TIVEX-903974 format. One record per residue: x, y, z of N, C-alpha, C in turn; chain; residue number from 1. Coordinates in Angstrom, 1 decimal, padded with zeros to 4 digits. Layout:
REM TIVEX-903974
NODE    n_xx    n_yy    n_zz   ca_xx   ca_yy   ca_zz    c_xx    c_yy    c_zz  c    k
NODE       X       Y       Z       X       Y       Z       X       Y       Z  A  NUM
...
//
This chain:
REM TIVEX-903974
NODE    n_xx    n_yy    n_zz   ca_xx   ca_yy   ca_zz    c_xx    c_yy    c_zz  c    k
NODE   042.6  -022.2   122.0   042.7  -020.7   121.9   042.1  -020.1   123.2  A    1
NODE   040.9  -020.6   123.6   040.3  -020.1   124.8   041.1  -020.3   126.1  A    2
NODE   041.7  -021.5   126.1   042.6  -021.8   127.3   043.8  -020.9   127.3  A    3
NODE   044.4  -020.5   126.2   045.5  -019.6   126.2   045.1  -018.2   126.7  A    4
NODE   043.9  -017.8   126.2   043.4  -016.5   126.6   043.1  -016.5   128.1  A    5
NODE   042.5  -017.6   128.6   042.3  -017.7   130.1   043.6  -017.6   130.9  A    6
NODE   044.6  -018.3   130.4   045.8  -018.3   131.1   046.5  -016.9   131.1  A    7
NODE   046.4  -016.2   130.0   047.0  -014.9   129.9   046.2  -014.0   130.9  A    8
NODE   044.9  -014.1   130.9   044.1  -013.3   131.8   044.5  -013.6   133.3  A    9
NODE   044.6  -014.9   133.6   044.9  -015.3   135.0   046.3  -014.7   135.4  A   10
NODE   047.3  -014.9   134.5   048.7  -014.4   134.8   048.6  -012.9   135.0  A   11
NODE   048.0  -012.1   134.2   047.9  -010.7   134.3   047.2  -010.3   135.6  A   12
NODE   046.1  -011.0   136.0   045.4  -010.7   137.2   046.3  -010.9   138.4  A   13
NODE   047.0  -012.0   138.4   047.9  -012.3   139.5   049.0  -011.2   139.6  A   14
NODE   049.5  -010.8   138.5   050.5  -009.7   138.6   049.9  -008.4   139.1  A   15
NODE   048.8  -008.0   138.7   048.1  -006.8   139.2   047.7  -006.9   140.6  A   16
NODE   047.3  -008.1   141.1   047.0  -008.3   142.5   048.2  -008.0   143.3  A   17
NODE   049.4  -008.5   142.9   050.6  -008.3   143.6   051.0  -006.8   143.7  A   18
NODE   050.7  -006.1   142.6   051.0  -004.6   142.6   050.1  -003.9   143.6  A   19
NODE   048.8  -004.3   143.7   047.9  -003.7   144.6   048.3  -003.9   146.0  A   20
NODE   048.7  -005.1   146.4   049.2  -005.4   147.7   050.4  -004.6   148.0  A   21
NODE   051.4  -004.5   147.1   052.6  -003.8   147.3   052.3  -002.3   147.4  A   22
NODE   051.3  -001.8   146.7   051.1  -000.3   146.8   050.4   000.0   148.1  A   23
NODE   049.7  -001.0   148.8   049.0  -000.7   150.0   050.0  -000.6   151.2  A   24
NODE   051.2  -001.2   151.0   052.3  -001.1   152.0   052.8   000.3   152.1  A   25
NODE   052.9   000.8   153.2   053.5   002.2   153.4   055.0   002.1   153.4  A   26
NODE   055.6   003.0   152.6   057.1   003.1   152.5   057.5   004.4   153.0  A   27
NODE   058.5   004.4   153.9   059.1   005.6   154.4   060.6   005.7   154.0  A   28
NODE   061.1   006.9   153.9   062.5   007.1   153.5   063.3   007.5   154.7  A   29
NODE   064.6   007.1   154.6   065.7   007.6   155.5   066.7   008.3   154.6  A   30
NODE   067.2   009.4   155.1   068.1   010.2   154.3   069.6   010.1   154.8  A   31
NODE   070.5   010.4   153.9   071.9   010.3   154.3   072.3   011.4   155.2  A   32
NODE   072.9   011.1   156.4   073.3   012.2   157.3   074.5   013.0   156.9  A   33
NODE   075.4   012.4   156.0   076.6   013.1   155.6   076.8   012.7   154.1  A   34
NODE   077.7   013.5   153.4   078.1   013.1   152.1   079.0   011.8   152.1  A   35
NODE   078.8   010.9   151.1   079.6   009.8   151.1   079.0   008.6   150.4  A   36
NODE   079.6   007.5   150.5   079.1   006.2   149.9   078.3   005.5   150.9  A   37
NODE   077.0   005.2   150.5   076.0   004.5   151.3   076.1   003.0   151.0  A   38
NODE   076.1   002.2   152.1   076.1   000.8   152.0   075.4   000.2   153.1  A   39
NODE   074.9  -001.0   153.0   074.2  -001.8   154.0   075.2  -002.1   155.1  A   40
NODE   074.6  -002.3   156.4   075.5  -002.7   157.5   076.0  -004.1   157.2  A   41
NODE   075.2  -004.9   156.5   075.6  -006.3   156.2   076.9  -006.3   155.4  A   42
NODE   077.1  -005.3   154.5   078.4  -005.2   153.7   079.6  -004.9   154.6  A   43
NODE   079.3  -004.1   155.7   080.4  -003.8   156.6   080.8  -005.0   157.5  A   44
NODE   080.0  -006.0   157.6   080.3  -007.1   158.5   081.3  -008.1   157.9  A   45
NODE   081.8  -007.8   156.7   082.8  -008.6   156.1   084.2  -008.4   156.8  A   46
NODE   084.4  -007.3   157.4   085.7  -007.1   158.1   085.7  -007.7   159.5  A   47
NODE   086.6  -007.3   160.4   086.7  -007.9   161.7   085.6  -007.4   162.6  A   48
NODE   085.2  -006.2   162.5   084.2  -005.6   163.4   082.8  -006.0   162.9  A   49
NODE   081.9  -006.5   163.9   080.6  -006.9   163.6   079.6  -005.8   164.0  A   50
NODE   078.6  -005.6   163.1   077.6  -004.5   163.4   076.2  -005.2   163.6  A   51
NODE   075.6  -004.8   164.7   074.3  -005.4   165.0   073.2  -004.6   164.3  A   52
NODE   072.1  -005.2   164.2   070.9  -004.6   163.7   070.8  -004.3   162.2  A   53
NODE   069.7  -003.7   161.8   069.5  -003.4   160.4   069.7  -001.9   160.2  A   54
NODE   070.3  -001.5   159.1   070.5  -000.1   158.8   071.5   000.1   157.7  A   55
NODE   072.1   001.2   157.7   073.1   001.5   156.6   074.2   002.4   157.2  A   56
NODE   075.3   002.5   156.4   076.5   003.2   156.8   076.9   004.2   155.7  A   57
NODE   077.4   005.3   156.1   077.9   006.2   155.1   079.4   006.5   155.4  A   58
NODE   080.2   006.2   154.4   081.7   006.4   154.6   082.1   007.5   153.6  A   59
NODE   083.2   008.2   154.0   083.7   009.3   153.2   085.0   008.9   152.6  A   60
NODE   085.1   007.6   152.2   086.4   007.1   151.6   086.5   007.4   150.1  A   61
NODE   085.3   007.7   149.5   085.4   007.9   148.0   086.1   009.2   147.7  A   62
NODE   086.5   009.4   146.5   087.3   010.6   146.1   086.4   011.9   146.3  A   63
NODE   085.2   011.9   145.8   084.4   013.2   145.9   084.2   013.5   147.4  A   64
NODE   083.9   012.6   148.2   083.7   012.9   149.6   085.0   013.3   150.3  A   65
NODE   086.1   012.7   150.0   087.4   013.1   150.5   087.7   014.5   150.2  A   66
NODE   087.5   014.8   148.9   087.7   016.2   148.4   086.8   017.2   149.1  A   67
NODE   085.6   016.9   149.3   084.6   017.8   149.9   085.0   018.0   151.4  A   68
NODE   085.3   017.0   152.1   085.7   017.1   153.5   087.0   017.7   153.8  A   69
NODE   087.9   017.8   152.7   089.2   018.5   152.9   088.9   020.0   152.8  A   70
NODE   087.9   020.5   152.2   087.6   021.9   152.0   086.9   022.5   153.2  A   71
NODE   086.3   021.7   154.0   085.6   022.3   155.2   086.2   021.8   156.5  A   72
NODE   086.2   022.7   157.5   086.8   022.3   158.8   086.0   021.3   159.6  A   73
NODE   084.6   021.5   159.5   083.7   020.6   160.3   082.6   020.2   159.4  A   74
NODE   082.1   019.0   159.6   081.0   018.5   158.9   079.7   018.5   159.7  A   75
NODE   078.6   018.9   159.1   077.3   018.9   159.8   076.7   017.5   159.6  A   76
NODE   076.2   016.9   160.6   075.5   015.6   160.5   074.0   015.9   160.5  A   77
NODE   073.3   015.5   159.5   071.8   015.8   159.3   071.0   014.7   159.9  A   78
NODE   069.8   015.0   160.3   068.8   014.0   160.8   068.4   013.1   159.6  A   79
NODE   068.4   011.8   159.8   068.0   010.9   158.7   066.5   010.8   158.5  A   80
NODE   065.7   011.3   159.5   064.3   011.2   159.5   063.7   012.2   160.4  A   81
NODE   062.4   012.5   160.2   061.7   013.3   161.2   061.5   012.6   162.5  A   82
NODE   061.8   013.2   163.6   061.6   012.5   164.9   062.1   013.4   166.0  A   83
NODE   061.8   012.8   167.2   062.2   013.5   168.5   063.6   012.9   168.9  A   84
NODE   064.5   013.8   169.3   065.8   013.4   169.8   065.6   012.8   171.2  A   85
NODE   065.9   011.5   171.4   065.7   010.9   172.7   067.0   010.8   173.5  A   86
NODE   068.1   010.9   172.8   069.4   010.9   173.5   070.4   011.5   172.6  A   87
NODE   071.3   012.3   173.2   072.4   012.9   172.5   073.7   012.7   173.3  A   88
NODE   074.5   011.7   172.9   075.7   011.4   173.6   076.9   011.9   172.8  A   89
NODE   078.1   011.7   173.3   079.3   012.2   172.6   079.4   011.7   171.2  A   90
NODE   079.2   010.4   171.0   079.5   009.7   169.7   078.2   009.1   169.1  A   91
NODE   077.0   009.5   169.6   075.8   008.9   169.0   074.6   009.7   169.4  A   92
NODE   073.6   009.6   168.6   072.3   010.2   169.0   071.2   009.3   168.6  A   93
NODE   070.0   009.4   169.2   068.8   008.6   168.9   067.7   009.5   168.6  A   94
NODE   066.9   009.0   167.6   065.7   009.6   167.2   064.5   008.6   167.3  A   95
NODE   063.3   009.1   167.7   062.1   008.3   167.7   061.2   008.9   166.7  A   96
NODE   060.9   008.1   165.6   060.1   008.6   164.5   058.6   008.6   164.9  A   97
NODE   057.8   009.2   164.1   056.3   009.3   164.4   055.6   007.9   164.4  A   98
NODE   056.2   006.9   163.8   055.6   005.6   163.8   056.2   004.7   164.9  A   99
NODE   056.9   005.3   165.8   057.4   004.6   167.0   058.8   003.9   166.8  A  100
NODE   059.3   003.9   165.6   060.6   003.3   165.4   061.7   004.2   166.0  A  101
NODE   062.7   003.6   166.6   063.9   004.3   167.1   065.1   004.1   166.3  A  102
NODE   065.7   005.1   165.9   067.0   005.1   165.1   068.1   005.5   165.9  A  103
NODE   069.3   004.9   165.8   070.5   005.3   166.4   071.5   005.7   165.4  A  104
NODE   072.1   006.9   165.5   073.1   007.4   164.5   074.4   007.3   165.3  A  105
NODE   075.3   006.5   164.9   076.6   006.3   165.5   077.6   007.1   164.7  A  106
NODE   078.4   008.0   165.4   079.3   008.9   164.8   080.8   008.4   165.1  A  107
NODE   081.7   008.7   164.2   083.1   008.2   164.3   083.9   008.9   165.4  A  108
NODE   083.4   010.1   165.9   084.1   010.9   166.9   083.1   011.7   167.7  A  109
NODE   083.6   012.5   168.6   082.8   013.3   169.4   082.1   014.4   168.6  A  110
NODE   081.0   014.9   169.1   080.2   015.8   168.3   079.8   017.0   169.2  A  111
NODE   079.5   018.1   168.5   079.0   019.4   169.1   077.5   019.5   168.6  A  112
NODE   076.6   019.4   169.5   075.1   019.3   169.2   074.5   020.6   169.1  A  113
NODE   073.6   020.7   168.1   072.7   021.9   167.9   071.4   021.7   168.6  A  114
NODE   071.0   020.5   168.9   069.7   020.1   169.5   070.0   019.5   170.9  A  115
NODE   068.9   019.5   171.7   069.0   018.8   173.0   068.0   017.7   173.0  A  116
NODE   068.1   016.8   174.0   067.2   015.7   174.2   065.8   016.3   174.3  A  117
NODE   064.8   015.7   173.6   063.4   016.2   173.6   063.1   017.1   172.4  A  118
NODE   064.1   017.7   171.8   063.8   018.5   170.6   063.3   017.7   169.4  A  119
NODE   062.6   018.3   168.5   062.2   017.7   167.3   063.2   018.0   166.2  A  120
NODE   063.6   017.0   165.4   064.5   017.2   164.3   063.8   016.8   163.0  A  121
NODE   063.8   017.6   162.1   063.2   017.3   160.8   064.3   016.6   159.9  A  122
NODE   063.8   015.8   159.0   064.8   015.1   158.1   065.6   016.1   157.3  A  123
NODE   066.9   016.0   157.3   067.7   016.9   156.5   068.2   018.1   157.3  A  124
NODE   067.7   018.2   158.6   068.1   019.4   159.4   069.4   019.0   160.2  A  125
NODE   070.3   019.9   160.3   071.6   019.6   161.1   071.3   019.3   162.6  A  126
NODE   071.9   018.3   163.0   071.7   017.8   164.4   073.0   018.1   165.2  A  127
NODE   074.1   017.9   164.6   075.4   018.1   165.3   076.5   018.4   164.2  A  128
NODE   077.7   018.7   164.8   078.9   019.0   163.9   080.0   018.1   164.4  A  129
NODE   080.7   017.4   163.5   081.9   016.6   163.8   083.1   017.1   163.0  A  130
NODE   084.2   016.7   163.4   085.5   017.1   162.7   085.5   016.4   161.4  A  131
NODE   085.8   017.2   160.3   085.9   016.6   159.0   087.2   015.7   158.9  A  132
NODE   088.2   016.1   159.6   089.4   015.3   159.6   089.2   013.9   160.2  A  133
NODE   088.4   013.8   161.2   088.0   012.5   161.8   087.2   011.7   160.8  A  134
NODE   086.3   012.4   160.0   085.4   011.7   159.1   086.2   011.2   157.9  A  135
NODE   087.4   011.7   157.6   088.2   011.3   156.4   089.1   010.1   156.8  A  136
NODE   089.2   009.7   158.0   090.0   008.6   158.4   089.7   007.3   157.7  A  137
NODE   090.6   006.4   157.7   090.4   005.1   156.9   089.1   004.4   157.2  A  138
NODE   088.8   004.1   158.4   087.6   003.3   158.7   086.4   004.1   159.3  A  139
NODE   086.5   005.4   159.2   085.4   006.2   159.8   084.1   006.1   159.0  A  140
NODE   083.0   005.8   159.6   081.7   005.7   159.0   080.7   006.3   160.0  A  141
NODE   079.6   006.8   159.4   078.4   007.2   160.2   077.4   006.2   159.9  A  142
NODE   077.0   005.5   161.0   076.0   004.4   160.9   074.6   004.8   161.3  A  143
NODE   073.6   004.5   160.6   072.2   004.7   161.0   071.6   003.3   161.1  A  144
NODE   071.1   003.0   162.3   070.6   001.6   162.5   069.3   001.7   163.4  A  145
NODE   068.4   000.7   163.1   067.2   000.6   163.9   067.6  -000.1   165.2  A  146
NODE   067.1   000.4   166.3   067.3  -000.3   167.6   066.4  -001.5   167.8  A  147
NODE   065.2  -001.5   167.2   064.3  -002.6   167.3   063.8  -002.9   165.9  A  148
NODE   064.5  -003.8   165.2   064.1  -004.1   163.8   062.8  -004.9   163.7  A  149
NODE   062.3  -005.4   164.8   061.0  -006.2   164.7   059.8  -005.2   164.4  A  150
NODE   060.0  -003.9   164.5   058.9  -003.0   164.3   058.8  -002.6   162.8  A  151
NODE   059.7  -003.2   161.9   059.6  -002.9   160.5   059.6  -004.2   159.7  A  152
NODE   059.0  -004.2   158.5   058.9  -005.4   157.8   060.0  -005.5   156.8  A  153
NODE   060.5  -004.5   156.2   061.6  -004.6   155.2   062.4  -003.3   155.2  A  154
NODE   063.7  -003.4   154.8   064.5  -002.3   154.6   065.3  -002.4   153.3  A  155
NODE   065.2  -001.4   152.4   066.0  -001.4   151.2   067.0  -000.2   151.2  A  156
NODE   068.3  -000.6   151.2   069.3   000.4   151.2   069.6   000.8   149.8  A  157
NODE   069.5   002.1   149.5   069.8   002.7   148.2   071.3   003.0   148.1  A  158
NODE   072.1   002.0   147.8   073.5   002.1   147.9   074.1   003.0   146.8  A  159
NODE   075.2   003.6   147.1   075.9   004.4   146.1   076.3   005.7   146.7  A  160
NODE   077.0   006.5   145.9   077.4   007.9   146.3   076.2   008.8   146.5  A  161
NODE   076.1   009.4   147.7   075.0   010.3   148.1   075.5   011.6   148.7  A  162
NODE   074.7   012.6   148.4   074.9   013.9   149.1   074.2   013.8   150.4  A  163
NODE   074.6   014.7   151.3   073.9   014.7   152.6   072.5   015.2   152.4  A  164
NODE   071.5   014.5   153.0   070.1   014.8   152.8   069.5   014.1   151.6  A  165
NODE   070.2   013.3   150.9   069.6   012.6   149.7   069.0   011.2   150.3  A  166
NODE   068.0   010.7   149.7   067.4   009.4   150.1   068.5   008.3   150.1  A  167
NODE   068.6   007.6   151.2   069.6   006.6   151.4   069.0   005.2   151.6  A  168
NODE   067.8   005.1   152.1   067.1   003.8   152.4   065.6   004.1   152.4  A  169
NODE   064.9   003.0   152.3   063.4   003.0   152.4   063.0   001.8   153.3  A  170
NODE   062.0   002.0   154.1   061.6   000.9   155.0   060.1   001.0   155.1  A  171
NODE   059.5  -000.2   155.5   058.1  -000.3   155.7   057.8  -000.6   157.2  A  172
NODE   057.1   000.3   157.9   056.9   000.0   159.3   055.8  -001.1   159.5  A  173
NODE   056.0  -001.9   160.5   055.0  -003.0   160.8   053.8  -002.3   161.5  A  174
NODE   052.6  -002.7   161.0   051.4  -002.2   161.6   051.1  -002.9   162.9  A  175
NODE   050.7  -002.1   163.9   050.5  -002.7   165.2   049.3  -003.6   165.3  A  176
//
């Protein structure tokens, strides 16, 4: 009987220790830049085109997203995280977060920007506008990826249908 009690105590202690370690790890969120189905970049690699790095993609191929983007002439792309805009090109922009991670948001077409390089963008704030017609195309996706994945320990993509500005992924930055 005592041995069984000891084993139960030991198993519970081990489980609680794991929770304490997990709770000490800092978790940050990334938000969906547009309405659509969120999936991991690994899932997109099944086709002919290969995607580098860690991150997620949002496609407007689902029925609710297709319907939404038919009703509006242009779609606003939101910032996936708080950060400084380090580059704003025709079909992509980069953000540097407060913990030093750099995110690249790849767009399916050219964009009209509301911000300039050096501006701060808050998570969920509009950064640019793209054609909703281009976003509805067959293989059009908005990709959010880390440019240097060695600066993070793990990434969990919250797959499924998301509204723009809804949590789409969680990551843990690597402590320096």
